[in-house]
C-alpha positions as CSV (number, residue, x, y, z in Angstrom):
1,M,-8.4,-2.6,18.2
2,D,-8.6,1.0,19.6
3,V,-5.4,2.8,20.4
4,R,-5.4,5.2,23.3
5,H,-3.1,8.2,23.7
6,Q,-1.0,9.3,26.7
7,I,1.0,12.4,27.3
8,A,4.7,11.5,27.9
9,G,7.8,13.5,27.2
10,P,11.1,12.0,26.0
11,A,12.3,11.4,29.5
12,A,9.2,9.4,30.4
13,L,9.4,6.9,27.6
14,A,12.0,4.7,29.4
15,A,9.6,4.4,32.4
16,A,6.6,3.4,30.3
17,K,5.0,0.4,31.9
18,V,4.4,-1.7,28.8
19,D,5.5,-5.2,27.7
20,G,6.9,-3.8,24.5
21,L,7.9,-0.3,23.3
22,V,8.2,0.6,19.6
23,L,10.2,3.7,18.7
24,V,10.0,5.0,15.2
25,I,13.2,6.9,14.2
26,A,12.3,9.4,11.5
27,G,14.9,9.9,8.8
28,E,18.3,8.4,8.3
29,S,19.9,10.3,11.2
30,A,20.7,9.2,14.8
31,D,19.7,12.7,15.9
32,A,16.6,11.4,17.6
33,A,15.0,13.4,20.4
34,L,15.4,10.7,23.0
35,A,16.5,11.0,26.6
36,P,18.9,8.5,28.3
37,P,18.9,5.6,28.5
38,L,17.0,5.2,25.2
39,S,19.4,7.6,23.4
40,S,22.4,5.7,24.7
41,L,20.9,2.4,23.6
42,L,20.3,3.8,20.1
43,A,23.7,5.3,19.8
44,D,25.4,2.1,20.9
45,A,23.4,0.0,18.5
46,V,24.4,2.3,15.6
47,A,28.0,2.4,16.7
48,D,28.3,-1.3,17.1
49,G,26.7,-1.9,13.7
50,D,23.6,-3.7,15.1
51,L,21.3,-1.1,13.6
52,V,21.7,0.7,10.3
53,L,19.7,4.0,10.0
54,K,18.2,3.0,6.7
55,K,14.6,2.6,5.6
56,G,13.0,-0.6,6.8
57,K,15.7,-1.5,9.3
58,T,14.6,-2.7,12.8
59,L,16.4,-3.8,16.0
60,F,14.7,-5.9,18.7
61,L,16.2,-5.6,22.2
62,H,15.1,-7.9,25.1
63,R,15.2,-6.5,28.6
64,P,17.2,-3.4,27.6
65,A,19.1,-1.9,30.5
66,G,17.4,1.0,32.3
67,V,14.1,0.6,30.4
68,E,10.9,-0.4,32.1
69,A,9.6,-2.2,29.0
70,R,10.8,-5.7,28.7
71,R,11.1,-5.4,24.9
72,L,12.2,-2.5,22.8
73,V,12.1,-2.2,19.0
74,F,13.8,0.6,17.1
75,S,12.3,0.9,13.6
76,V,13.8,3.3,11.0
77,A,11.6,5.4,8.7
78,A,12.8,6.5,5.3
79,D,12.0,10.2,6.1
80,D,9.7,12.2,8.3
81,S,6.6,11.7,6.1
82,D,3.4,10.1,7.3
83,K,3.8,7.3,4.7
84,A,7.3,6.5,6.0
85,F,6.1,6.7,9.6
86,R,3.3,4.2,8.9
87,A,5.7,1.8,7.1
88,A,8.2,1.9,9.9
89,L,5.6,1.5,12.6
90,L,4.2,-1.6,10.8
91,A,7.7,-3.1,10.6
92,G,8.2,-2.4,14.3
93,L,4.9,-4.0,15.2
94,H,5.7,-7.1,13.0
95,A,9.0,-7.4,14.9
96,M,7.0,-7.4,18.2
97,K,4.4,-9.9,17.0
98,S,6.6,-13.0,17.6
99,S,7.1,-12.0,21.3
100,G,4.9,-12.4,24.3
101,A,4.2,-8.7,24.5
102,R,0.5,-7.9,25.2
103,T,0.7,-4.2,26.1
104,I,2.4,-2.1,23.5
105,G,3.7,1.5,23.6
106,I,4.4,3.5,20.5
107,A,6.3,6.7,20.2
108,L,8.0,8.9,17.6
109,A,11.7,9.2,18.4
110,S,12.1,12.7,17.0
111,A,11.4,16.3,18.0
112,G,8.4,16.5,15.5
113,L,4.8,16.4,16.5
114,L,2.7,13.4,15.7
115,G,-0.4,15.3,14.7
116,E,-3.7,13.9,13.4
117,S,-2.3,12.3,10.4
118,R,0.3,10.1,12.2
119,A,-2.1,9.3,14.9
120,E,-4.5,8.0,12.2
121,A,-1.7,6.1,10.6
122,T,-1.0,4.5,13.9
123,A,-4.5,3.2,14.3
124,L,-4.4,1.8,10.8
125,A,-1.0,0.2,11.2
126,V,-2.1,-1.5,14.5
127,A,-5.2,-2.8,12.7
128,E,-3.2,-4.2,9.8
129,A,-0.6,-5.8,12.1
130,T,-3.3,-7.6,14.1
131,Y,-5.6,-8.7,11.3
132,L,-5.9,-12.4,10.5
133,Y,-8.6,-14.1,8.5
134,R,-9.9,-17.2,10.3
135,H,-13.6,-17.8,9.4
136,S,-13.0,-20.7,7.0
137,K,-9.7,-21.8,8.4
138,P,-10.2,-22.9,12.0
139,S,-6.6,-24.4,12.0
140,A,-5.1,-20.9,11.7
141,P,-3.2,-19.7,14.8
142,A,-4.9,-17.1,16.9
143,A,-4.3,-13.6,15.7
144,W,-1.8,-11.4,17.6
145,A,-4.1,-9.4,19.9
146,P,-2.4,-6.9,22.3
147,T,-4.7,-6.1,25.2
148,E,-3.7,-2.5,25.2
149,V,-1.9,-0.1,22.7
150,T,-0.8,3.3,23.8
151,L,0.5,6.1,21.6
152,Y,2.7,8.5,23.5
153,C,2.6,12.2,22.5
154,G,3.4,15.7,23.9
155,K,0.9,17.9,25.8
156,T,0.6,20.4,22.9
157,D,-0.2,17.5,20.5
158,A,-2.7,15.6,22.6
159,K,-5.9,17.0,21.1
160,A,-4.8,16.5,17.5
161,V,-3.6,12.9,18.4
162,Q,-7.0,12.1,20.0
163,Q,-8.8,13.3,16.9
164,G,-6.5,11.4,14.6
165,L,-6.9,8.2,16.6
166,R,-10.7,8.5,16.5
167,R,-10.8,8.9,12.8
168,G,-8.2,6.2,12.3
169,A,-10.1,3.7,14.5
170,A,-13.3,4.3,12.4
171,I,-11.4,3.9,9.1
172,A,-9.6,0.8,10.4
173,G,-12.9,-0.7,11.3
174,G,-14.2,-0.1,7.8
175,V,-11.0,-1.6,6.3
176,T,-11.4,-4.7,8.4
177,L,-15.0,-5.1,7.4
178,A,-14.1,-4.7,3.8
179,R,-11.4,-7.4,4.2
180,E,-13.6,-9.8,6.0
181,L,-16.4,-9.5,3.3
182,A,-14.0,-9.9,0.4
183,N,-11.9,-12.7,1.9
184,R,-15.0,-14.9,2.3
185,P,-15.2,-17.7,-0.3
186,G,-17.7,-17.4,-3.0
187,N,-19.9,-20.2,-1.7
188,Q,-20.3,-18.2,1.5
189,C,-20.3,-14.7,0.3
190,T,-23.3,-14.8,-2.0
191,P,-25.4,-11.8,-3.0
192,T,-28.0,-12.8,-0.4
193,W,-25.3,-13.1,2.3
194,L,-23.7,-9.8,1.3
195,A,-27.1,-8.1,1.6
196,Q,-27.5,-9.6,5.1
197,Q,-24.2,-8.1,6.1
198,A,-25.2,-4.7,4.9
199,K,-28.3,-4.9,7.0
200,K,-26.2,-6.0,9.9
201,V,-24.1,-2.9,9.5
202,G,-27.2,-0.8,9.2
203,K,-28.8,-2.3,12.4
204,G,-25.6,-1.6,14.4
205,L,-25.5,2.0,13.4
206,D,-29.2,2.8,13.0
207,L,-29.0,3.2,9.3
208,E,-31.7,2.8,6.7
209,V,-30.9,-0.3,4.6
210,E,-33.2,-1.5,1.9
211,V,-32.5,-4.7,-0.1
212,L,-34.3,-5.1,-3.5
213,D,-34.9,-8.7,-4.8
214,R,-35.1,-9.8,-8.4
215,K,-38.8,-8.8,-8.8
216,A,-38.1,-5.3,-7.5
217,I,-35.0,-5.0,-9.8
218,E,-37.1,-6.1,-12.8
219,K,-39.8,-3.5,-11.9
220,L,-37.1,-0.8,-12.0
221,G,-36.1,-1.9,-15.5
222,M,-32.5,-2.8,-14.7
223,G,-32.2,-5.0,-17.8
224,S,-28.4,-4.7,-18.0
225,F,-27.9,-5.8,-14.3
226,L,-30.3,-8.7,-14.7
227,A,-28.6,-9.9,-17.9
228,V,-25.4,-10.6,-15.8
229,A,-27.4,-12.3,-13.1
230,R,-29.2,-14.6,-15.5
231,G,-26.6,-17.3,-15.6
232,S,-26.5,-18.0,-11.9
233,D,-28.8,-19.9,-9.5
234,E,-28.0,-17.3,-6.9
235,P,-30.6,-14.5,-7.0
236,P,-29.4,-10.9,-7.5
237,R,-29.8,-8.2,-4.8
238,F,-29.6,-4.4,-5.0
239,I,-28.6,-2.8,-1.7
240,V,-29.5,0.8,-0.9
241,A,-28.1,2.1,2.4
242,R,-28.4,5.6,3.7
243,Y,-26.6,7.6,6.4
244,Q,-28.3,10.9,7.2
245,G,-26.2,13.4,9.2
246,A,-27.6,16.5,7.6
247,A,-31.0,17.9,6.7
248,K,-33.0,15.8,4.2
249,S,-32.8,18.7,1.7
250,E,-29.0,18.4,1.7
251,P,-27.9,16.6,-1.5
252,P,-26.1,13.3,-0.6
253,I,-22.8,11.9,-1.7
254,V,-23.5,8.6,-3.5
255,L,-21.0,5.7,-3.5
256,V,-21.7,2.8,-5.9
257,G,-19.8,-0.5,-5.4
258,K,-19.5,-3.4,-7.8
259,G,-20.7,-6.5,-6.1
260,I,-19.9,-9.5,-8.3
261,T,-19.5,-12.1,-5.6
262,F,-17.9,-14.5,-8.1
263,D,-16.8,-13.9,-11.6
264,T,-16.2,-16.8,-14.0
265,G,-16.4,-14.5,-17.0
266,G,-19.7,-16.1,-17.9
267,I,-19.8,-17.6,-21.5
268,S,-16.6,-15.7,-22.2
269,I,-15.1,-17.8,-19.5
270,K,-11.8,-16.9,-17.8
271,P,-8.7,-19.2,-17.7
272,S,-8.7,-21.5,-14.7
273,G,-5.4,-20.2,-13.4
274,E,-6.1,-17.8,-10.4
275,M,-9.8,-17.9,-11.1
276,D,-10.3,-18.5,-7.3
277,E,-9.3,-14.8,-6.9
278,M,-12.5,-13.8,-8.6
279,K,-14.2,-14.0,-5.2
280,F,-12.5,-10.6,-4.8
281,D,-14.6,-9.1,-7.6
282,M,-16.9,-7.6,-5.1
283,G,-14.1,-5.6,-3.6
284,G,-15.9,-2.4,-4.7
285,A,-19.0,-3.4,-2.8
286,A,-16.9,-4.3,0.2
287,S,-15.1,-1.0,0.3
288,V,-18.3,1.0,-0.1
289,L,-19.8,-0.8,2.9
290,G,-16.6,-0.4,4.8
291,A,-16.7,3.3,4.1
292,L,-20.3,3.6,5.1
293,Q,-19.6,2.0,8.5
294,A,-16.6,4.3,9.1
295,V,-18.6,7.5,8.1
296,A,-21.6,6.5,10.2
297,T,-19.3,5.8,13.1
298,L,-17.8,9.3,12.8
299,K,-21.2,11.0,12.4
300,P,-20.2,13.9,10.1
301,R,-22.8,16.5,9.1
302,L,-23.6,15.2,5.6
303,N,-25.8,12.7,3.8
304,L,-24.4,9.5,2.3
305,V,-26.1,6.9,0.1
306,C,-24.4,3.6,-0.8
307,L,-25.6,1.5,-3.7
308,V,-24.5,-2.1,-4.3
309,P,-25.7,-4.1,-7.3
310,T,-24.7,-7.7,-6.4
311,C,-24.9,-11.0,-8.3
312,E,-22.7,-13.8,-9.7
313,N,-21.4,-14.0,-13.3
314,M,-21.8,-17.7,-14.2
315,P,-22.1,-19.7,-17.5
316,S,-25.3,-21.7,-18.0
317,G,-28.0,-22.3,-20.6
318,K,-29.7,-19.1,-19.3
319,A,-26.5,-16.9,-19.3
320,V,-26.2,-13.8,-21.5
321,K,-24.2,-14.6,-24.7
322,P,-21.8,-12.6,-26.8
323,G,-23.8,-10.7,-29.3
324,D,-26.9,-10.3,-27.1
325,V,-28.5,-6.9,-26.8
326,V,-29.8,-5.8,-23.5
327,T,-31.7,-2.6,-22.4
328,S,-30.4,-0.7,-19.5
329,M,-32.5,1.2,-16.9
330,S,-31.6,4.4,-18.7
331,G,-33.3,3.0,-21.9
332,Q,-29.9,2.8,-23.7
333,T,-29.3,-0.5,-25.4
334,I,-26.0,-2.4,-25.1
335,E,-24.5,-5.1,-27.3
336,V,-22.7,-7.6,-25.1
337,L,-19.5,-8.4,-27.0
338,N,-17.8,-10.0,-24.0
339,T,-19.6,-11.4,-21.0
340,D,-16.5,-11.0,-18.9
341,A,-17.0,-7.2,-19.1
342,E,-19.9,-7.6,-16.7
343,G,-19.0,-5.1,-14.0
344,R,-19.9,-2.2,-16.1
345,L,-23.2,-3.8,-17.0
346,I,-24.4,-3.9,-13.4
347,L,-22.9,-0.6,-12.5
348,C,-24.6,1.3,-15.3
349,D,-28.0,0.6,-13.9
350,A,-27.0,1.5,-10.4
351,L,-25.6,4.8,-11.8
352,T,-29.0,5.5,-13.4
353,Y,-30.7,4.7,-10.1
354,A,-28.5,7.2,-8.4
355,E,-30.2,10.0,-10.3
356,R,-33.2,9.9,-8.0
357,F,-31.1,11.2,-5.1
358,K,-30.1,14.4,-7.0
359,P,-26.6,13.8,-5.6
360,K,-23.9,16.2,-4.9
361,V,-21.4,13.8,-6.4
362,V,-21.4,10.1,-7.3
363,V,-18.3,7.8,-7.1
364,D,-18.4,4.3,-8.3
365,V,-15.8,1.8,-7.1
366,A,-15.0,-1.4,-9.0
367,T,-12.5,-4.1,-9.6
368,L,-13.3,-3.3,-13.2
369,T,-10.4,-4.1,-15.6
370,G,-7.2,-6.0,-15.9
371,A,-6.1,-3.2,-18.2
372,C,-5.9,-0.9,-15.1
373,V,-3.5,-3.4,-13.4
374,V,-1.3,-3.3,-16.5
375,A,-1.3,0.5,-16.6
376,L,-0.8,1.2,-12.8
377,G,0.2,-2.0,-11.2
378,H,-0.8,-2.6,-7.6
379,H,0.1,0.7,-5.9
380,H,-2.3,3.3,-7.3
381,S,-6.0,2.9,-7.9
382,G,-7.2,4.3,-11.3
383,L,-9.2,7.6,-11.0
384,F,-11.4,8.7,-13.9
385,T,-13.4,11.9,-13.8
386,A,-13.9,14.8,-16.2
387,D,-14.3,17.2,-13.2
388,D,-11.1,18.9,-12.2
389,G,-12.5,19.8,-8.8
390,I,-13.5,16.2,-8.0
391,A,-10.1,15.1,-9.1
392,A,-8.3,17.5,-6.9
393,R,-10.5,16.5,-3.9
394,M,-9.9,12.8,-4.6
395,H,-6.1,13.3,-4.8
396,A,-6.1,15.2,-1.6
397,A,-8.1,12.5,0.1
398,S,-5.8,9.8,-1.2
399,R,-2.8,11.6,0.2
400,A,-4.4,12.1,3.6
401,A,-5.4,8.5,3.7
402,L,-2.1,7.1,2.4
403,D,-4.3,5.3,-0.2
404,P,-3.0,6.6,-3.5
405,C,-4.9,7.0,-6.8
406,W,-3.8,8.3,-10.2
407,R,-5.9,10.2,-12.6
408,M,-6.4,8.7,-16.0
409,P,-7.7,10.4,-19.2
410,L,-11.3,10.5,-20.5
411,D,-10.8,12.2,-23.8
412,E,-13.7,12.0,-26.2
413,E,-11.7,10.0,-28.8
414,Y,-11.7,7.0,-26.5
415,D,-15.5,6.8,-26.9
416,D,-15.3,5.7,-30.5
417,G,-14.2,2.2,-29.4
418,L,-17.7,1.6,-28.0
419,K,-19.6,1.9,-31.3
420,S,-21.9,-0.9,-32.2
421,N,-23.9,-1.7,-35.4
422,F,-26.7,-3.3,-33.4
423,A,-27.1,-1.2,-30.2
424,D,-26.5,2.2,-28.8
425,M,-23.1,1.0,-27.6
426,A,-21.0,-2.1,-27.1
427,N,-19.9,-3.2,-23.6
428,I,-16.2,-3.3,-24.6
429,G,-13.8,-1.4,-26.9
430,G,-10.6,-2.7,-28.3
431,R,-7.7,-4.0,-26.2
432,P,-5.7,-0.7,-26.2
433,G,-6.8,1.6,-23.3
434,G,-9.2,-0.9,-21.9
435,A,-9.5,0.8,-18.5
436,I,-10.3,4.0,-20.2
437,T,-13.0,2.7,-22.6
438,A,-14.6,0.9,-19.5
439,A,-14.8,4.3,-17.8
440,M,-16.1,5.9,-21.0
441,F,-18.9,3.3,-21.0
442,L,-19.9,4.2,-17.4
443,R,-19.7,7.9,-18.2
444,R,-22.6,7.5,-20.6
445,F,-24.9,6.9,-17.7
446,T,-23.7,9.8,-15.5
447,G,-24.8,12.9,-17.4
448,K,-27.1,14.3,-14.7
449,Y,-24.5,14.7,-11.8
450,P,-20.8,15.1,-11.1
451,W,-19.1,11.7,-11.2
452,A,-15.9,9.9,-10.6
453,H,-14.9,6.2,-11.1
454,L,-12.2,4.3,-9.2
455,D,-10.8,1.2,-10.9
456,I,-9.4,-0.9,-8.0
457,A,-8.6,-4.1,-9.9
458,G,-4.9,-3.7,-8.9
459,T,-5.3,-2.6,-5.3
460,A,-8.3,-4.4,-3.8
461,W,-6.4,-7.6,-3.1
462,K,-3.0,-9.2,-3.1
463,S,-1.9,-12.4,-4.7
464,G,0.8,-14.9,-3.8
465,P,1.8,-15.9,-0.3
466,S,0.1,-12.9,1.2
467,K,-3.1,-13.5,-0.8
468,G,-6.1,-11.6,0.6
469,A,-8.2,-8.5,0.5
470,T,-6.5,-5.2,1.3
471,G,-9.6,-3.2,2.2
472,R,-8.7,-0.4,-0.2
473,P,-9.9,2.2,-1.0
474,V,-11.9,2.6,2.2
475,G,-9.5,5.2,3.5
476,L,-9.6,7.2,0.3
477,L,-13.4,7.1,0.2
478,V,-13.8,8.1,3.9
479,H,-11.5,11.1,3.5
480,F,-13.3,12.1,0.3
481,V,-16.7,11.9,1.9
482,L,-15.5,13.8,5.1
483,S,-14.1,16.6,2.9
484,H,-17.8,17.5,2.1
485,A,-18.8,17.8,5.8
486,R,-19.9,21.1,7.1
């Protein structure tokens, strides 16, 4: 849902003609830049103990005296950071969801400017608050869908807010696409279906999208990718999507997304508990396609190529076995010691394919290792790169997008774990440093261009009562790509 902006000073907020007004109070102080009667309502609520000015606290008022909006929510942010603003706004919107409000106004109840970053955060918070997966659950209630959302800002801030809302809307659309793709059950989201969705995105934005079938993949010599696909009746697909916003001679940024639409582990089969969540193993592919849509919507002056190798990892009489040796597109041979380390086997051939574009930089995105979840939990995505410049740009993008990542080591000593007596390398190392040895494996296929790897196993989806795809790291990817625009 798009958010519009409107110029309104503190005195005008009480007269805003909306069903519900959400005011974010920055910091743990009542010194908010509000005019009466809103300032009086806030002061009284604090004095009476109805609102504590602490992080995460909200107060819902119905028909507040002297305010045109029928509903008013005060939501307290931990501080004046963009991260705190977004969290408080999301809390305020959730407080409004159970009401009958259909037109929503949003404002920052402090003297500070909103700026591009908070405007972007607003668009993303609105998208998150209104998202509901319903495709395979027709009994689900209708999603909360305000007919109009307005962000109030000052006159000097209006241009920056407009730009931030535009970028935020594009990223929010990409996040929603990624969530929709990843939330689909594995019997619906097959490699063929995923390729169809990529073509649909391309058609809507006039992008060039090519889908290679098994025969074409075989012709390319992608023996590692095909080894993973061998155990499934679902045919593999290799998606190549291009956005051209600069001259053809301009080297592109290449994003590579792991597209395992369901991962049983193959012959090295996973435990049955929570195996249903392995439909999310194409979260890298989903985020890459979401980023592609967002970038193409914003139309920056740069070139972008997105590569998605997609298949299922299933056990069968045809499936690759532990101890098998396969030949990658690069010509390097791989001893498959564990068939559940399949993501790197499909990515390595895609990384070799990326060489033909003579890229400016390549970033692969994958729900690659449980070891990364152990190391970083569910807050930071794991960032691996030997290039300090790429790392700095990635961290800057993650901060701007409020989509954090953390750089992990790639020391040469970790490479020893991939030694094999029967092939150029094994597909796994020992248990210690599993996320690092996985990245070291991929690094062997990236010698001809600058490269980074994002392990999103801990951030691509949530488990438990709120189980579902997050759409991460679309925001990080979009900001990283945009940082290369002229």
